[in-house]
C-alpha positions in Angstrom: -7.5 -17.5 -18.7 -7.4 -19.7 -15.6 -9.8 -18.9 -12.7 -6.9 -17.7 -10.5 -5.7 -15.3 -13.1 -9.3 -14.0 -13.6 -9.6 -13.6 -9.9 -6.7 -11.2 -9.8 -8.3 -9.1 -12.5 -11.8 -8.8 -11.1 -13.1 -5.3 -11.5 -16.4 -5.7 -9.7 -15.2 -6.6 -6.3 -16.4 -3.3 -4.7 -19.9 -3.8 -6.2 -20.4 -7.1 -4.5 -18.5 -6.3 -1.3 -21.6 -5.8 0.8 -21.4 -6.1 4.5 -22.8 -9.3 5.9 -25.7 -7.9 7.9 -28.6 -9.5 6.1 -27.5 -13.0 7.2 -29.2 -15.5 4.9 -27.1 -18.5 6.0 -25.3 -19.0 9.2 -24.0 -21.9 11.2 -22.9 -21.3 14.8 -21.4 -23.6 17.4 -20.0 -23.0 20.9 -18.2 -25.4 23.2 -18.3 -25.6 27.0 -15.3 -23.2 27.4 -17.3 -20.4 25.7 -15.4 -20.5 22.4 -17.5 -20.0 19.3 -17.4 -20.0 15.5 -19.9 -18.1 13.4 -20.0 -17.6 9.6 -22.3 -15.6 7.4 -22.7 -14.2 3.9 -25.2 -11.6 2.5 -26.7 -14.1 0.1 -26.3 -17.8 -0.7 -27.1 -17.9 -4.5 -24.9 -16.2 -7.1 -25.4 -15.6 -10.8 -23.8 -17.6 -13.5 -21.9 -14.6 -14.9 -19.4 -14.8 -12.1 -16.5 -12.3 -11.9 -18.0 -10.7 -8.8 -17.3 -11.0 -5.1 -19.1 -10.7 -1.8 -17.9 -10.3 1.8 -17.7 -13.2 4.2 -18.2 -12.4 7.9 -16.2 -14.5 10.4 -16.8 -14.3 14.1 -14.6 -16.4 16.3 -13.1 -16.4 19.8 -9.6 -17.4 18.7 -7.5 -18.6 15.9 -9.5 -20.0 12.9 -9.2 -21.5 9.5 -11.5 -21.2 6.5 -11.8 -23.9 4.0 -13.5 -24.1 0.6 -15.0 -27.5 -0.2 -16.6 -28.2 -3.6 -19.6 -30.4 -4.0 -19.7 -32.6 -7.1 -17.1 -33.0 -9.9 -16.6 -29.3 -10.8 -13.7 -27.7 -8.8 -11.6 -24.6 -8.9 -14.4 -22.3 -9.8 -14.5 -20.3 -6.6 -12.0 -18.6 -4.3 -11.6 -17.0 -0.9 -9.1 -14.2 -0.2 -8.0 -15.5 3.2 -7.9 -19.0 4.8 -6.8 -18.2 8.4 -6.9 -15.5 11.1 -7.6 -14.7 14.7 -10.8 -13.3 16.1 -13.6 -11.8 14.1 -13.0 -10.5 10.5 -15.1 -8.9 7.8 -12.2 -8.6 5.3 -12.6 -12.0 3.6 -14.1 -12.1 0.1 -15.7 -14.9 -1.8 -15.4 -14.9 -5.6 -16.9 -17.0 -8.3 -15.8 -17.6 -11.9 -18.4 -17.8 -14.7 -20.5 -20.9 -14.8 -20.6 -21.9 -18.5 -22.4 -25.2 -17.9 -26.1 -25.9 -17.9 -26.1 -27.2 -14.4 -25.9 -25.4 -11.1 -23.0 -26.0 -8.8 -22.3 -25.5 -5.1 -19.5 -25.3 -2.6 -19.2 -25.2 1.2 -17.4 -22.6 3.3 -16.2 -24.3 6.4 -15.0 -22.3 9.4 -13.0 -24.1 12.2 -12.1 -22.5 15.5 -10.8 -25.0 18.1 -13.4 -27.7 18.4 -16.1 -25.6 16.8 -17.2 -25.5 13.2 -19.7 -23.3 11.2 -20.5 -23.7 7.6 -22.5 -22.1 4.8 -23.4 -23.5 1.3 -23.2 -21.3 -1.7 -25.0 -22.2 -4.9 -24.2 -20.8 -8.4 -26.9 -20.7 -11.0 -26.3 -22.4 -14.4 -25.8 -20.6 -17.7 -29.0 -19.3 -19.2 -30.9 -19.7 -15.9 -34.2 -17.9 -16.1 -36.1 -19.6 -13.3 -38.0 -17.2 -11.1 -39.1 -18.4 -7.7 -41.1 -15.8 -5.7 -41.3 -15.8 -1.9 -44.3 -16.3 0.4 -46.2 -13.0 1.0 -46.1 -12.0 4.7 -48.7 -10.0 6.6 -46.9 -6.6 6.9 -48.8 -3.3 7.1 -47.0 -1.7 4.2 -47.8 -4.4 1.6 -50.5 -3.7 -1.0 -52.9 -6.3 -2.2 -51.0 -8.5 -4.8 -53.4 -9.8 -7.5 -51.2 -10.1 -10.6 -50.3 -13.7 -11.1 -47.5 -12.9 -13.5 -45.6 -10.8 -11.0 -43.3 -12.1 -8.2 -42.9 -11.0 -4.6 -39.5 -10.8 -2.9 -38.0 -9.0 0.2 -34.6 -8.2 1.6 -33.7 -8.3 5.3 -31.2 -6.2 7.3 -29.9 -5.9 10.8 -30.7 -3.0 13.1 -28.3 -3.4 16.1 -28.6 -7.0 17.0 -32.1 -7.4 15.6 -32.8 -8.8 12.1 -35.7 -7.1 10.4 -37.1 -6.4 6.9 -35.3 -3.9 4.7 -37.7 -3.6 1.8 -40.1 -5.7 -0.3 -40.6 -5.5 -4.1 -43.1 -6.7 -6.6 -41.2 -7.7 -9.8 -42.8 -7.5 -13.2 -40.5 -9.9 -15.3 -41.9 -8.6 -18.6 -41.2 -5.0 -17.9 -38.0 -6.0 -16.0 -38.7 -3.6 -13.2 -40.4 -3.7 -9.8 -43.9 -2.3 -10.0 -43.6 -1.2 -6.3 -41.2 -1.3 -3.4 -42.6 -1.2 0.1 -41.0 -0.7 3.5 -41.4 0.7 7.1 -39.5 3.8 8.0 -38.5 5.7 11.1 -35.3 7.2 12.5 -34.0 3.9 13.9 -34.7 2.0 10.6 -32.8 4.7 8.6 -29.7 4.0 10.6 -26.3 5.8 10.2 -23.1 5.4 8.2 -20.8 7.7 6.2 -23.3 8.1 3.3 -24.2 6.6 0.0 -22.4 3.4 -1.0 -23.1 3.8 -4.7 -22.6 0.1 -5.2 -24.8 -0.3 -8.3 -25.4 -4.0 -8.6 -27.4 -7.0 -9.6 -30.0 -8.3 -7.1 -28.9 -11.9 -6.3 -32.5 -13.0 -5.6 -33.6 -12.4 -9.3 -32.0 -13.7 -12.5 -30.2 -11.0 -14.5 -32.6 -11.5 -17.4 -35.5 -10.0 -15.3 -33.9 -6.9 -13.9 -31.9 -3.9 -15.2 -28.2 -4.2 -15.3 -27.1 -0.6 -14.4 -23.5 -0.3 -13.4 -23.6 2.7 -15.6 -26.7 4.8 -16.5 -29.5 3.7 -18.8 -29.2 4.5 -22.5 -32.1 6.6 -23.7 -31.7 9.7 -21.6 -33.1 8.3 -18.3 -31.5 8.3 -14.9 -31.3 5.3 -12.5 -34.2 6.2 -10.2 -34.3 4.6 -6.8 -37.7 3.4 -5.5 -36.5 3.1 -1.9 -34.0 6.0 -1.6 -30.5 5.4 -0.6 -30.9 7.9 2.3 -33.8 5.8 3.7 -31.4 3.0 4.6 -28.0 4.3 5.7 -26.8 1.2 7.7 -24.0 -0.8 6.1 -25.4 -3.7 4.0 -28.9 -2.2 4.0 -27.7 0.7 1.9 -26.0 -1.5 -0.6 -29.3 -3.3 -1.3 -30.9 -0.1 -2.4 -28.6 -0.1 -5.4 -29.8 -3.4 -6.7 -31.3 -3.4 -10.2 -34.7 -4.5 -8.8 -34.9 -1.1 -7.0 -34.1 0.9 -10.1 -36.3 2.3 -12.9 -35.7 4.6 -15.9 -36.7 8.0 -14.5 -36.8 11.4 -16.0 -33.7 13.3 -14.8 -35.5 16.5 -13.9 -38.2 14.7 -11.9 -35.6 12.6 -10.2 -33.4 15.5 -9.2 -36.1 18.0 -8.3 -39.7 17.3 -7.2 -39.2 13.6 -6.5 -36.0 14.2 -4.5 -37.8 16.9 -2.6 -40.7 14.5 -1.7 -38.2 11.9 -0.6 -36.8 14.4 1.9 -40.3 15.2 3.2 -41.0 11.5 3.6 -38.0 11.1 5.9 -39.0 14.2 7.8 -42.5 12.7 8.4 -41.0 9.4 9.5 -39.1 11.3 12.3 -42.5 12.5 13.6 -44.3 9.1 13.3 -43.6 6.0 15.4 -43.6 4.2 12.0 -44.3 5.4 8.5 -45.3 2.7 6.1 -44.2 3.6 2.5 -45.1 2.2 -0.9 -43.2 3.7 -3.8 -44.4 2.6 -7.2 -43.8 2.8 -10.9 -47.0 3.2 -12.9 -46.9 1.1 -16.1 -50.4 2.0 -17.2 -50.0 3.6 -20.7 -46.3 2.9 -20.8 -45.0 2.7 -24.3 -41.3 3.8 -24.1 -38.2 1.8 -23.3 -34.7 2.4 -22.1 -31.7 0.2 -22.6 -29.7 -1.3 -19.8 -25.9 -2.1 -19.8 -26.7 -5.6 -21.1 -28.7 -4.3 -24.1 -32.1 -5.3 -22.6 -35.2 -3.2 -23.2 -36.5 -1.9 -19.9 -40.0 -0.4 -19.7 -40.1 3.3 -18.9 -42.9 4.0 -16.3 -45.6 6.5 -17.3 -45.6 7.9 -13.7 -44.5 7.4 -10.1 -46.4 7.4 -6.9 -46.0 7.2 -3.1 -48.6 5.9 -0.7 -47.9 6.8 2.9 -49.5 5.5 6.1 -48.3 7.0 9.4 -48.8 5.5 12.8 -48.6 7.7 16.0 -49.2 5.9 19.3 -49.8 9.1 21.2 -52.5 10.0 18.6 -51.5 13.7 18.6 -50.8 14.1 14.9 -53.5 15.2 12.4 -56.5 13.0 12.5 -54.8 10.2 14.4 -56.8 11.0 17.6 -60.0 9.8 15.9 -58.6 7.1 13.7 -56.8 4.8 16.1 -53.5 6.5 15.6 -53.3 6.4 11.7 -53.2 9.0 9.0 -52.4 8.6 5.3 -51.7 10.4 2.0 -50.8 9.7 -1.6 -48.8 11.4 -4.3 -48.6 10.9 -8.0 -46.2 12.4 -10.7 -46.0 11.8 -14.4 -42.5 10.6 -15.5 -41.6 13.9 -17.1 -40.0 17.3 -16.3 -43.5 18.9 -15.9 -43.1 19.3 -12.1 -41.0 21.9 -10.3 -41.3 21.5 -6.5 -45.1 21.8 -6.3 -45.6 18.8 -4.0 -49.1 19.8 -2.8 -50.4 19.7 -6.3 -49.4 16.0 -6.5 -51.1 15.1 -3.2 -54.4 13.1 -3.0 -56.2 10.7 -0.6 -55.3 7.0 -0.7 -58.8 6.3 -2.1 -58.1 8.6 -5.0 -54.7 7.0 -5.6 -56.2 3.5 -5.5 -58.8 4.6 -8.1 -56.2 6.1 -10.4 -53.9 3.0 -10.2 -56.5 0.2 -9.8 -54.7 -0.9 -6.6 -55.6 -1.6 -3.0 -53.2 -0.2 -0.4 -52.8 -1.1 3.3 -55.3 -3.9 3.4 -54.3 -4.9 6.9 -55.4 -1.5 8.2 -59.0 -2.8 8.0 -58.2 -5.8 10.2 -60.2 -5.6 13.4 -58.1 -4.3 16.3 -58.8 -7.4 18.3 -56.9 -9.5 15.7 -53.6 -8.0 17.0 -52.3 -7.1 13.5 -52.2 -3.4 14.0 -55.5 -2.8 12.2 -58.3 -0.5 13.3 -61.3 -2.2 11.5 -63.2 -1.3 8.3 -64.9 1.9 9.5 -61.8 3.7 10.8 -59.7 2.3 7.9 -62.1 3.8 5.4 -61.9 7.2 7.2 -58.1 7.1 7.0 -58.0 6.3 3.3 -60.8 8.8 2.3 -59.5 11.8 4.3 -57.1 14.4 3.0 -55.5 15.1 6.4 -54.3 18.7 6.3 -51.4 17.8 8.6 -49.4 16.6 5.6 -50.2 19.7 3.5 -49.6 22.2 6.4 -46.1 20.7 6.8 -45.5 21.3 3.1 -46.6 24.9 3.3 -44.3 25.8 6.2 -41.2 24.1 4.7 
């Protein structure tokens, strides 16, 4: 089958048709008459498997043309659904055929509007590409200490209004083929608004398919596709689609996923409305894990033994719980076994951060101990220790009255 024939029969267009809000590549130019051309895509590296598409965002002040230019000898492996238009457009799709060679290939999308040009280069991985390249670890309050040299750190960005910010971070265990944790900040503004869940189950373009679950349909083995960052925590277009990547999914017991865990996720959003910022770490506990589920590609995916949440709330006014004596911070942890053993008894799963750290062998919120004078949002070792060792009744009182 030729590429153009395959292009007409693509079935996964909707899965990769993510809005171009997490702009990973963008060229912009503007002439003296105020005309401009701007071009962006949600990601610049695509997998070798092909047969998938992504949205291209065009912003222009007048008539424009979009050209696809190949680099190297390989041609006719990609396509765009439109080559001309007027004004801004988000209806163009880029598609790639399968790369059956052992070499990566690339092409250039070139946008022309009057005397202005903008371009973005897209690279497709070669067949059997298993290279993992983690990202530098930033200093963000929600990130735990990362000590496992065999795991890899990544993060996804999003746009909130005109501002680009972090969506979520994840710590990938390539052997288990799941993320050991997902971390992110949360408040009403970061949740955003749209019409609801996108349900675009998809492959994370930052990670080779060999190291993440392929879950267009549910796992085999009786487990549900459990989000770590919930879909409802990121309702903005583009940001929501990323919550359906395989790197955010684990095989989760269906009763836990639909009852106690879902209830806790709702409480977390409620708490984030009260706080100026709620820093969230959601994790999959692999200690003692012996079971596997099967993904859509036939890979064995480790089934976590349990799940946890570590929450750190910041309230500038210091009028919530113990925040008046801790520099504005309060924290709580929760742990559940990956089973149907829980109803909605959320308080029974609650514990201090110190207790959760001891249970998991982890260190949460290390930046909290940074001296306040360092300007990183920390409160120093003494107050940090109080936050992490205190079971603030504010969290539990909220659970009792709701």
